[in-house]
N, C-alpha and C positions, 0 to 999 in steps of 0.2 A: 523450474526451467532455467537452464544456464544459457548465457549468451556468448556466442563465438563470433569474433570478427576476423575475416580473412583479408590480408592486405598484400598486394603485389602489383607492380606496374605492368606485368604481363597478364593481359585479360584471360588468356587461355588457361593459365594456372589458377587464377581466382575462380573462374566459372566452373572449371573441372572440380576443384575442391569443394566449392559451394554445393554442387549437385551431389557429391559423395556424402557430405555431412547432412544435407537435407533428407537423404534417404535412410539415415540410420536412426531408427525409432527408439532404440533402447537408451540412447544417450540423452534424450529429452532436451534437445538443443534448439535454440532460436538463433539462426545463422544470418550473419550480415557480411557484406563484401565491400571492399574499397579498392580502387585502382591506383591510389597514391597515398602518401603519408598525409597530405592535406585533407583528403576525403576521409581518412581514418580518424583524424582529429575532429572532424565535424560530427562523426558518430559518437566519439567519446564525449563531446560536449552536450550531446542530446540524451545519452543514457549510459548506464553502467555496463561495462563488459567484464565477463568473468575470465575469458581466455582470448588472447590475441595471437593469431598465427600469421607471422609477417616475414616478408623478405628483408634481408639486411641491406642490400644495395638497391636504393631507389633514388631517382632524381629529386632535387629540392630537399625534401625531408626524408632521410634514410631511416633504417630500422633502429639504429642506436638513438637518434634524436626522438623518434617516435616512442621508444622505451622511456625516455626522460619525461615526456608528456603524460604517458600512462601512469608512471609512478606518482606524478603530481596529482592527477585527477582521481585515479582509482588504485590506491596502493596495494590492494589485495589481489589485483588482476594477475593471472598467470600469462607469461609471455613465452612463445615458442618461435624460434627463428628458422626460416628456410634459407639455406646457404648453398653456395657452390664449393667445389674443392679448394679454390683459391681464396676462400673467405674464412678459413679456419681461425685466423688471428682475430677477426671480428667476433666470431662465435665464442671464442675463449674469453674475450673481454666481456661479452654479454653474460656468460655464466658466472664470471667473477662478480658481476653486479646483480646476481640473484635472479637471472632469467630462469624460466622453467626448463629450458634446454634448447637444443638445435637439431635440425634434421637436414640431411643433404637432399637437394632437389632431385637427385637421381634415385632416391629410395622409392620402394613400392608404396602405394597408398596405405597399405596396412600399417606401415611404420608411422605415418602421419596420424592415422586414427588412434593407434596405441598411445602416441604422445599426448593427444588431446584427452583420451580416456584417463591417463595417469594424472594429468593436470586437474581434471574434474575430481578424481579420487582424493587428491591433495586438498582441494577445496572442501570436500565432504568431511575429511578427517579433521580439518581445522575447526569445523563446526562442532565436533564432538568434544566439548570442553569438560574436563573432569574436575571433580571436587568443588563445583561451583557453590553448592550450599554451604560447605565448610568455610570457604573463603568469605561468603556473605556474612556468616556469624561473626567472623573476626572483624570485618569492617563495621558491623553494627556497634561494636564496643567503643568506637572512637566518638568521644563526647562532642567534638566539634561539629559533627554531622547533625546532632540533635539541635544545637544552637542555630546552625544554618537552616535547618528545616523550619524551625519556628519563625525565623526571620522571613523566609520566602513564602511560607503559608500566609503570613500577615500581608505580604505584598499581593498575593493572589486574591485576598478577600478585602482589599482596599482599606487597610488600616493606615490612616493618614499620619499616625504618630511615628511611623517608621522613617528613620533618617537614611536617605540615599546619598551617601557621600564617601569619599575615599577612605576616611578614617574608619567608618563603620565596616567597610568591606575588608580592610586590613585586619581589624580586630577579629572578625569572624573567619579570616583566612579564605575569603571568597575569591576564587581564581578568575575574576572577571573585572571589567572596567566599568566603574559607576557612571561615567560620563559618555558612554557609548550605548546605542540601542541593543536590544536583545531579541533573539528568536525563541519562540516557545514551541516545545514538542510535547503533546499529550499522548500518553500510552495507556492501554487498558488490557490486562490479562483476561482473556475471555472464558477460559475453561478450567480454572482451578476448582477443585472439589470443595463444596461447602462444608465438608466434614473436617477439614484441616483446622488445627489450632491456630490461634492468632500468630504465634511465633513461626509456625510452619509457613503460613501465608506470607509473612514479611520476608522470610528467608527466600521464598520463591521470587519475590519482587527484587530483592537484592541480587539474586542470581541473574535475573534479567538485566539488572544494572551492570553487572560485570561483563556480560556479553556486549551490551551497548558500548561500554568503555573500550573494550578490545577493538571494536570496529571503527569507533568514531574519534577516540582520543588523539589520534595522530593529526587531526585537522581542526579540532574545536576545543575551546575551553567551556566547561559546563558545570552545572550543579544539578544533582538528581534529588527530587523531593517526592516522597511517598504521599499521595493524596488519599482521599477516602476510598473505601472499597478496594478494588484491585486496580486503581488508577494511579498513575504517577506523572510527574511533570519534569521536563528537562529544560533548564534555562541555558541558552547557547549563544556563544559569540565565536567568530572565526579566530583561529590562532594567529592568522596573518595580521590581526589588529595589534599584536604585541610589538610589531615593528613601528617605531616612532616616525613622525613626520610624513604620514601618508595623507595625500590630498583627499577632499571630500568624495570626488568621483571614484578614486581607488578604494576608499573605504566601502562605498556602496557596492563596488564590484566584488569586494571580499565577501559581502553578505550574499550576493547573487551566486557566487561560486559555491559557497557553503550550502545554500539551499539545494543546488544541483547535486552536490556530493551527498547530502542527506537523502534526497529522493532515490539515489541509486543504492545507498547502503542499507536503508531501513528494511528493504525486502530481504536482504542478506541476513540481517539481524532476525527478522521473522523466521527465516529458514533455520537459523542456528538455534533459536528458542524451541522450534519444533523438534529438531534433532537431539538437542542436549537435555531439554527439560520436559518435552512433550506438552508444551503449553503454546497457546495461540495468542499472539499479541497484535492488537490493532493500534494504528498510529494516526494522529492528525497533526500536521505541521503548519506553522505560520509561514507563508511564503514571503513575507516581508517583515523586517524588524520593527519593533515598537519601543517607545521610551519606557524607562523603568516605571515612571509615574502612571503609565497607561496599561501596565501589565494585567491589572485586574479585568479590564475590558476585553483584552485579547484572550485572556483565560476563559472568560465567560463565553465568548463567541466560539472558541475551539471546543469547549465542553458541549455546546449545542451541536457542533459538527460531529463530534465523537459519538453522539447519540443518534446521528443520522445513519441509517442503514440502507445499503443497496445489496440485496441478496441476503442469505442467511447462513450462519455457521461457517463463515470464512473470515480470515483476517481482513481488516480494512486498512488502506493507506491512502489518505487524502491530503491535499494541499489547499489551504483555505481560500487563497486568491485565484485558484485555477478551476474551481468547480464551475462547470458549465450549466448554469441555471436553466437555460432554455431546453436542454436535453433531459435534465433530471427533474424538472418541474418543481424546483425549490426556490424559496425566497433568496435574493442575492445578498441581503443583509441580515444579520442576526440582531434581535432587539438589544438595546443598551441595558446594561445591568442597573437595576435600581440601587441607588447608593444607600438609602436609609433602610438597612436590613437588620441592624443590631438589635432592635427591640424584638423583632420576630425571632431571631436566633436565640435570644435569651429565654423566650417563652417556650420554644420547642425542646423536647428531649431529643437531642441531636442524633443519638445512636439509632433509634428505631426509625425515625422519619427519613434520615439520610439513606438508610438501607432500602427502604421502600421506594423512595424516589429514584435511587440509582438503578434498582432492578426494573422499575417501570420504564425508565428512559432507555435502558440498554436491551430491553426486550427479553429479559430472563424471567419467563412466566412462572416456572415452578418455584424459584427462589423468592419471587415477589409474593406469591400467595402464602408461602411458608412464613415470610416475615410479617405479612399482613395479618395472618391469623393470630400472631402474638398480641396484637392490639385488639382485634375484632372479636375473637372468641370470648375473652373476659367481659367484653361489653354486653354480650348476650345474657350474662348472669345477673346484671343489674336490673332491679325491678322499678326503681323510681325514675320517672322521666325527667325529673328536675335535678338529677345528680350532676354536680359540676364536673366531677371527674369523668363521667360518661360523655358529657357534652364536649369537654376538652379533647378526649380521645377521638370522638367522632369527627370533630371539625379539623383536627390535625390531618387525618387521612383524607377527608373530603377536600380540603384546600390543596393538598398535594395532587390529588386527581384533577381538580378543576384547573390548576396551573398547567398541568400537562395537556389537558384538553385544549386550553386556549393557545398554547404554544404550537400545537400540532394542527390547530384549526379543525378539530373533529366535531364541533358543536352540531353542525347540520347533519353530519353523517350519523351521529349517535341518536339523533331524533327519530331515525327510522326504527330503532330498536327499543328505546327506553326513554322515559320522561326525565331529561337532565335537570329540569327545574326542581326536582325533589332533592337534588344533591345537597344544597345549602339550606334546606327547610326541614329541620328535625320535627317541626310541628305536624308534618304530613305523614309521620309514621306512628303507628299505634303502640309500638314497643321498640326497645333497643334491638331485640332479636330481628324485627322486620327491617330496621335501619341497617343492621349488619348484613343481612341478605342482599339488600340493595347495593351496598358497597361491593360485595362479591360479584353481583350481576354486571354492574357498570364496568368493573375492572375486567371481567371476561370479555365484554364487548370491545373495550379499548385494545386488548391484545389481538382480537380478531381483526380490527381495523388496522392495527399496526402491521400485522402480517400482510394484509391486502396492499397497504401502501408500499411495503418493501418489495413485494412482487411486482407492483406496477412500475416502481422506479427501475427495477432490474429489467423488466420487459421493455421500458422506454429506451434504456441504454442499448439493449440487444437489437431492437428494431432500428435504432439510429446507425449502429455499426453495420448491420446487414445492408441497409440502404446505401451507406457509404461504399461498402465493398462492391456492390452491384454496379454502382456508378463509376467506379475507378478500377475496373479489372485490368486495364492496360498499364496501371501504375505499379510502383513498388508497394506492396501491401505487407510490409513487415509488421510484426506485433507492436514495435515501438511507434511506428507511424500511425497505426490505427488507434493506439492508446492515446496518442497526442490529440486526436480529434475530440475526445471527451475529457481530456486532462486527467486520465487515470494512470495509476502505476501499471506497467505492462503485465507483470505477473498476476497482480490482483485482477485485472481485466480478463486474463486468460482463465483463471479459476472461476470467475463469475460466469463467463460465457459457458464453460463446461457444466457448471452447476445448473444453469437455467435451461440450456438446450439439450444437454446430454451428449454433445459431441464437441470435439476440439474446434477452435476457431479456424485453425489451419485446414481442417477437413471441409468446413463450410466454404472456405475460399477455393480449395481445389475443386469441389463439386460445382461451384458457380462458374469457374473457368472452363470446366469440361462442358457444362451445359451451353455456355456461350460459344465455345469452340464448335460444338456440334451444329448449332444454329448457323454459324458463319460458313461452315464447310458445306452446308446444304444449299448455299447461294450459288448463283451462276458465276463462273469465271473469276473466282477469288483465289488468290495464290496462298499457298501454305505459309510462306514467310510473313504475309500480311496478317493472317489469322494468329500466328504466334505473337506478333507485336501487339495485337489488339486484346490478347488475353494475358499480357504481362511477361512474355518470354523474349529475351534478347536474341536468342538464336533459334533457328529452325530445328537444330539437332536436339536441344534441350526440351523444346516443346514436343517433339516427336516421341522422345522417351517418356515424358510425362503422360501424354495422351494414350500411348499404347499400354502403359502400366495400368491405367484406370479402366480403359475400355476393351483392351485385348486386340485392338486394331491400330495400325498406324494411321495418321491423318489422311495419307494418300489413298489407302485401301478403303477407309470409311467413306471418303468423298466419292470414290469410284463406285462402290457398291450402291450408294444412295442415288447417284446420277443415272446409273444404268438401269435402276429399278429392279435389280436382282433381289434386293431385300428392302423391307420397309424400315422405318425408324424404330418400330417396336422390336424388330429382329436384331438390329445392331446397336441398340441403346445400352 
């Protein structure tokens, strides 16, 4: 869904265009309106806009000044100017500065619609990036990236021997400041085929990297590191930090603006990955910067959040410090990372166990059982119950499962289906074949519980949103404002709502408003304009058009038929 902001100091123009674009279903637009440059900037500070349709001449902040603000906050945004005949000089200047175009205010609405359609087509074409895989192969040949990756991987896993200083960063050509905090962004490619070779998988990840660079590099300095599986980590600092002598408050403001920028652009990156590579990428972002020495703690907490699922089979975009725990029923804090893990890491055969753990935590059932069978099936062939190799193989898997059960607090729920006490008691099995079957059974139960939890979390979010809508029908119920109530990305929330309920969120809002309008119109001596205000419409005319489109009756006719008793509610509903 693309976001369109309409800006003009003449309310009649804004309201008219707003109604026109809200009624065009094929453009898939989320439409917003502002009656001044100041109000437009407020929207730009709250969310990303894809197209801005704005008047040039406005009091206080005019269209040209607004364009400067848009370029700073959302460089990819398309700007279309509404002009009068005597403002061509301004329009020409705007085009010279790479505005999308201009339209005379005297033009037919079709011209305005076509301009917005063309702007959206430009955005879509920009997403279709060619030769990404080839460019990724070229970038992989740069040796310095390998050294950087090794350095940052050690930081993620709390290697205290790593030196975090200016000299170290310069030697490794790290484009960041060692004495300033860093933001972390974790990403996961959700739907790459398991049949691809290692090289093909890495090329996909580096193709995603190129897309990320294209949309983010103008505003941030970063290092991209491929983590295990299909996961990657981006270390981020604002480019504005490069300017010397900034005060502490200004530096903190740089990070705040960068987080805002990332929140807006990451969903664009998700769309570009779908368009160009046919892959779905989930993101989890740290909403506040952390010290380099604490990167491993932040990485661990974001990893847990990346494994947190609301809904199924859609990309996720979450900000760690904005998760509303009372809505989602999750713990507000993620457990601290245990520091002493080196002995365990040396003991484990990292490849198999890491794969099993990753698939378990990310809910990839088929891949999990495929990887699990590589360890469990050979276990069945061993006859001796005292085989050290069999004991090692079993406990590796059992510990992985137990750790996940504890983190998810599934112990009591699993007790309804199976005796969890047997998991760490190999003496309770008569053979390794029986032990292997038990591992399969408890794994199957975990995935069932996992799916139930995901559905419950999604249902909790939907119920909260629907309750909010019903209690605020007279307010501005834009997608952005609703998403802010649960601190979700607007596009992510829109897809989640459609997936869970089968209808668009906008349809639910319209139905709720019609139902409330009918109830009000059946009351004695209530005026139409009051009903309009109470269901969120600024003008009686716009409410009348909406009501008649949905019911087939104007509000006046509906009210009259009901009051005279000519028809019952069932007749005119």
